C-alpha positions in Angstrom: 277.3 4.4 181.3 275.0 3.6 184.2 271.4 4.6 185.4 272.8 7.1 188.3 275.6 8.5 185.7 273.4 9.6 183.0 271.1 11.4 185.3 273.5 13.6 186.7 275.2 14.2 183.6 271.9 15.7 182.2 271.0 17.7 185.8 274.9 18.8 184.8 273.6 20.0 181.2 270.5 21.5 182.5 272.7 23.3 185.0 275.3 24.5 182.4 272.5 25.3 179.7 272.6 28.8 178.8 269.6 30.8 179.1 266.8 32.2 176.4 267.3 35.0 175.0 265.9 37.7 176.6 262.6 38.9 174.2 263.9 42.0 172.1 262.3 45.7 172.4 260.1 45.9 169.1 261.1 49.3 167.3 259.9 51.0 164.3 261.6 54.1 162.7 261.3 56.2 159.8 262.5 55.2 156.5 262.6 56.6 153.3 260.2 58.8 151.2 259.6 62.6 150.5 259.4 64.6 153.8 255.5 64.3 153.4 255.5 61.0 153.7 257.9 60.6 156.9 255.4 62.3 158.3 252.6 60.1 158.2 254.9 57.3 159.3 255.5 59.7 162.2 252.3 60.0 163.2 250.6 56.1 162.5 254.5 55.3 164.6 253.3 57.8 167.4 249.9 56.7 167.9 251.1 52.3 168.0 253.2 53.5 170.3 252.3 56.6 172.3 249.2 59.0 170.9 247.5 59.9 167.8 248.8 63.0 167.1 248.5 64.8 164.0 251.7 65.7 162.7 253.0 68.7 160.2 256.0 70.1 159.7 258.0 73.4 160.7 260.1 75.7 159.4 262.8 73.5 161.4 261.8 70.1 159.8 264.6 68.9 157.8 263.6 67.6 154.8 265.3 63.6 155.6 262.9 63.8 159.1 263.8 60.8 161.2 262.5 59.5 163.7 262.1 56.0 165.8 260.6 54.5 168.6 261.9 51.8 171.3 259.2 49.8 173.3 259.6 47.4 176.2 256.9 46.0 178.4 257.3 46.0 182.1 254.6 43.9 184.2 251.3 46.9 182.7 253.7 49.2 181.5 255.6 50.1 178.8 259.0 51.7 178.8 259.8 53.8 175.1 262.7 55.3 174.2 261.8 57.9 171.0 263.9 60.2 169.6 262.8 62.6 166.5 263.7 65.5 163.5 262.0 68.8 164.9 257.9 68.4 164.1 254.6 69.7 165.7 252.3 67.6 167.0 248.6 67.9 167.9 246.1 66.0 169.7 242.6 66.9 169.8 239.5 65.3 170.4 239.1 64.4 167.0 242.3 62.1 167.7 240.8 61.0 170.7 238.5 58.4 169.2 236.7 55.3 171.1 238.6 53.0 169.2 241.5 54.3 171.2 241.5 52.4 174.1 245.8 52.1 174.3 245.6 55.4 174.8 243.9 55.5 178.2 247.5 56.1 180.0 249.2 58.3 181.8 252.8 58.6 181.0 256.1 60.0 183.0 258.6 61.5 180.2 262.6 62.6 181.1 263.7 64.9 177.8 267.3 63.2 177.3 268.2 65.5 174.7 266.7 68.9 172.8 263.3 71.1 173.5 260.5 70.6 173.1 257.4 72.7 174.1 253.9 71.4 175.2 250.6 73.7 175.3 248.1 72.2 177.2 245.2 74.2 177.8 246.1 77.0 179.4 249.3 75.6 180.6 252.4 75.8 178.5 255.8 74.2 179.1 259.6 74.5 177.7 260.8 70.8 178.9 265.1 70.5 177.9 267.6 68.2 178.6 267.0 66.8 182.2 262.7 68.2 182.8 260.5 65.4 183.9 256.6 65.3 183.1 253.6 63.6 183.4 251.0 64.0 180.9 247.7 62.7 180.9 246.4 60.8 177.3 243.0 62.6 178.0 244.5 65.8 177.4 244.2 67.7 174.5 247.9 68.8 173.7 250.0 70.3 170.6 254.0 70.2 171.5 256.4 71.0 169.6 259.8 69.7 168.8 262.4 72.6 168.8 265.4 70.4 168.6 266.4 66.8 167.5 264.6 64.9 170.5 265.0 62.0 172.7 262.9 61.0 175.4 262.4 58.2 177.3 259.0 57.2 178.7 257.2 55.4 181.5 253.2 54.3 180.3 251.1 53.9 183.0 247.8 52.2 182.8 245.8 55.3 184.0 243.3 52.6 185.7 245.8 51.4 188.3 247.2 55.1 188.7 244.0 56.9 189.5 243.4 53.8 191.8 246.7 55.4 193.8 245.4 58.6 193.5 242.0 59.6 193.0 242.9 63.2 193.1 244.9 63.2 189.8 241.3 62.8 188.1 240.1 65.8 189.7 243.5 68.3 188.2 243.5 70.8 185.5 246.6 70.4 184.9 249.1 68.0 186.5 251.4 69.1 188.8 255.5 69.6 187.6 257.9 67.5 189.3 261.1 69.6 189.0 262.9 69.6 192.1 260.5 66.1 192.8 262.3 64.2 195.2 260.3 61.3 194.6 260.0 62.1 190.6 263.8 62.1 190.8 263.8 58.4 192.3 261.7 57.3 189.5 264.0 58.4 187.0 266.7 56.8 188.3 264.9 53.8 188.5 263.9 53.7 185.1 266.5 54.1 183.5 267.7 51.5 185.5 265.2 49.5 183.9 266.2 50.5 180.4 269.6 49.1 180.4 268.6 45.3 182.5 267.2 42.2 180.3 263.8 42.2 179.1 261.7 41.4 182.5 259.1 39.2 182.1 256.6 37.1 184.7 256.4 37.8 188.2 259.8 39.7 188.0 258.1 41.6 185.1 255.0 42.6 187.7 257.5 43.4 190.6 259.2 46.2 188.6 255.7 47.5 187.7 254.1 47.9 190.8 257.7 49.5 192.8 257.6 51.9 189.7 253.7 52.9 190.3 254.8 53.5 194.1 257.4 56.0 192.7 255.4 57.4 190.4 
């Protein structure tokens, strides 16, 4: 084989070689144990993937409580899917410690299934399938999952959002997003990102910037 033929063969092989598989999302799941152990494990999963919560049982919590989370990065954002049986979550000042810097976030949340009741100060929200809310990791919150629940959330660094819209820092309660056109557009964009292969490097940064513009 001539040198030129060897070079061409190598170039062809490089062209048709399959691309490296995209990284799989990170996954967490409550598995096994008594109900108390399952709820403790769920509290740890929420702290690792969303925010720190004290998790408690309610009359609706099944003995075989189940919860699962998948997470993938998009630039400096996180796209998180969360599904769980009914439970009660309390996030007060005791859960907001200086060590929880990763909780300096704002969440853009779509309810895909189920019912969640949210208490934020004087604000009480009952969110159901199709509802969109935005929450602040700095706000004490009580949430109750009333029915088996699935939500999808884009987690934004709080400082980036406030740099784009400083007035949000002055609001006691974040605005409702019902029938909000840009919010619905961001929902469609978020759902499209969820089915795309992992976006890395410049593609991930561009996708994150586009999501921030829509928020």
